[in-house]
C-alpha angles and dihedrals in degrees: 000000000000089000090064088061100043104064100191113274097350121072143218132264128186141183141021119212132173108244110247089179131114122250113287096240105045107210105179134045122260131210109285117267134171094232142012133188109261088209087058093044095048094041085228132118138194114200117198124198121221107191120205095254089066107111123240087239090055091048090050090052092061086075094058103030091062093242093125089058090063101053132067094196137027125203120204102210127202106348095105109048135194121242127206094253092055097258122121128239125209112221122220110286094014095117093048091048095046093052097067093037090055092046092049092047088058098044101034097041104234125132116250121219135181120227121197125200105121115079135203124225104019149009117322097244092044096054097043091047088049090055100041098040096059124066091206095049091045089054092051092047093048091051093047092047092050092050091048094050095044090049090055096040092240123170101203149026126214125205110208110166098138091224164338117230106218141011094273093055090045091052090049089049089049091052092051090054090049093051092045090050090051091052098039110036093066084059093053091255121137127218121215138170135213126221142168122257092254115068130230104221090202086074093085096033091101135075089235093065119112119149090200089077086076120070089203140001118211114213113208096224093153114165089000122129117250087248094057091042089056090051092051095045089052086060090063090049087056096064092107097138092123093040134284093279089063097047128101117267132204093255088067101050124097118185125215136230127190128229097192133076112250135189095041130103092284142350117290130182124238089236088062091048093049092049088054095046113014089172091062104151115255090239099044113134096181140040124205123192150075115297143142119272119227087274091054095252113141111246134183121201148081124293133191113232141178111255123216086243094053092051090052090052090052091051089051092050090053092048095046091050099041094248118161096236149274135300130203138219102233139001094196094053093055126100121245134238117017091339089067110113088207086059091044093055092043093050094051093046094050091049096045092041090046093233110153098222088138095171095045097230097133092261141094107211148120093300090064094050094045088051091059092039091052088053098045112136094017128123124212118166128314104236108156121216106226102089123053091244091049091052091049091054090046089053098044095044091056094232092149094049090054092049103260099131100182106038096249091129094242127106096199144141093289090061093044089049091051094048091050090051095052092046089052091050090047094046094239118145115241119223118246100264131142092241091064104029102033087229128115103243096179098035094096138136099081130151124214097005127120112233125314134339112256127211116239134035091259135022095236089102138342122267118224096298088190088078087073121071114188107213130211119269110280096018091123103046125182124193131185142125130265135059094288101048097090097047101111137093119259091219117095145175130205116217107203133210128243106274124235089251091054092049092051090048093045095237136127097021097136126111115268117234136179124181141194138175125238117244087225124021119241105233107195090195087071125073114248143092127252123191134204134186138180138157116245137187134174114220119209107173095087096046124108119233088256092054092047087057094045119115085199094071095116142142122201135189102205127199110214137186126228090276089061093249118145110243100175136346139205107218138193117203110204102190094039092043090225138128124205151178113229125191098215101174101022105083089191092046126107127254109204131179138185137183124245111092103116124182121265094011129119118234137183112226118203124183137181125203112196122191107197102185110234094357124084114284124237137218123195137182148176135187119210122201117225110283094025127139108252113187128195101300094196085068108113083220093056109126109232119204093212132029125182119190118207131220120268112263096020103120110154123178109235110212101158143040126206133187112214124189129178119232091246094066142065122208141170122210136176123224118274131262110203126175148091128294093278091056091058107033133028119238110276126237111280104273095026091115097167091045093227091136100262137076107231147127093297088065090053089059089055092051092049090051090049106043110133097018118139127204084033133163131201089276090066092046102271103145102168097044096240091128095244128094107222144127093295087065090050091054090051087052092049092049094051097039110143095016122130131203088266096053120092114251089218093064119122118283108253121236106267110268126208092269091051092047091051091045091054090057093046091049092054092049091050093048093052092049095048088045092050091047 
């Protein structure tokens, strides 16, 4: 059957179809949509033929082997056949073949067409001549075709006589096409025609000739080079016998490629050839070997084939000349996966048309953008795309599918910015991802921050957002004992270093910054304490030897004012294994440092920022190794590892926080918890003056030290919140002695124990002494 379509040295073309696609270079934004056809966006189509000797199982396989993703249109060929009286005949199996094709057209989004060549009830030429030569029979035929197409929700009709023998027959054939188009185009159905590569110049030797009655013409250029294809398509353009206005134009011409081996002892499919030689060179135009033909018979010989290189050259020809696309004979002979010539053609067209269908499924949607976002910051292989071998490597390595649009090996902000621009032009909604918004969508679980973290020190343009990897919740765990050990966010980000490849290429060497705004500014001119916590880790596995030795391997949490100026920072010095507080804008402020920040270990960082009115401000910090005891850090008696005193009169207002990392380092940080004491710890049971969760003798010691204090808190021994530590607070302590945070305060007062009796006497003595003094 393939021999029927291959016509010696010239080749076969089918189908004309009015392009329903948008302009190739979209220059204005469209209304936002979740998905758009990549074929429409690229203004490029790939039609695939399914002849009626394709089995139902082969048709069903198109849904699973991926080939439906790589065609915009499917032409069902030969199953429904013309009869001399203008009626249609359904060949055996046609109904069972049409059913899955119709279903797939609805679910997979391609347009289904009917192509008619084979006739019923006579010789091919006789039946076609009987139809086209009679106005009455033409009308009957047109009506039957229209009803058949409408009943099966088809979008195109393909005339494939192959072909009339003289000018009269050509004129009648053209008239049939004209009448079909008049009936079908209003229904949104295209009319196309197939012809050999070589041209019969009697076609336009009739007043009835008008190439514009066809939406497209498919030129059967199977197994021909792009150069030869260009020559044959020029012949179609030369049909100007009825004037240039009625001639074919490039925007009507589809060019063919073949998916079978021809010229050998029998027809073989490309899939069979690939199975025999999966390492077939990308530019191979022949295959020699012993394989089974399409009927399962072993054959030895040499076959002519279409190479991946040749198919790409045909796509380029179509793009250069403004042609609507390519078509194949056939879908079921093609190989699957990356060997598929349908996929090869689609991939090349999407790349050259700058249409971001990265997963090559025929749609531009969130899946494509997410694929790029998931690969941000990665490096594959620098393949290039200019030369044929380079593009083959680009194709085979999957650079496009990962988001590397130009083959430089990197999936970086330039790629993300390009994709975002294309989505905007195409009117496709972008998913909420850091790569496109500059905001960290997964870095959640903060306290005291206003909205999301943003990549970059300014919003003028995004930094390399691929430098930040948002981890899954719980990916940076910390465990320890004490009331403060669990006061951290479970959300984390890894800020990566410059890779060795980036160093060699001289790219991505800038500092990494990510910024957020405080929900409430910290005014250090006012009295009060603010606390912040996060988990931090320095990672060394990815560092080069030079980076390991670099003293610049640092991470800082910068405290900024509204003018984006750094006032203080908490810094972590990787190579020195230190952490520090630095008074960046306070010339009289302290810079203090301590050891204890080892590589590849997880720490809980806790800090306190104290505004002291007219007095000097104080910043304090501690760093706890995994497994440490972390007490209640809001306790005035908490022992801080670092204390930095500010200069008198330096009272900035902190409005923003910013992580900054050098390119030499890799650090993981959890989100921040920022707030006051009540944001971190629940109010203790009355009488629990050290807030350790139980009212006991240790709390009495607090009360004794605080007796007589005014402007007091529970830390001083004030149990009734009147601001004074006195005997009333002692009585509360006595009443609640032994209670824990989980015990109801309304529980019955216990009988005084020996500790309580002794304490009463002690309290009376203390009160008398304080009173006397």
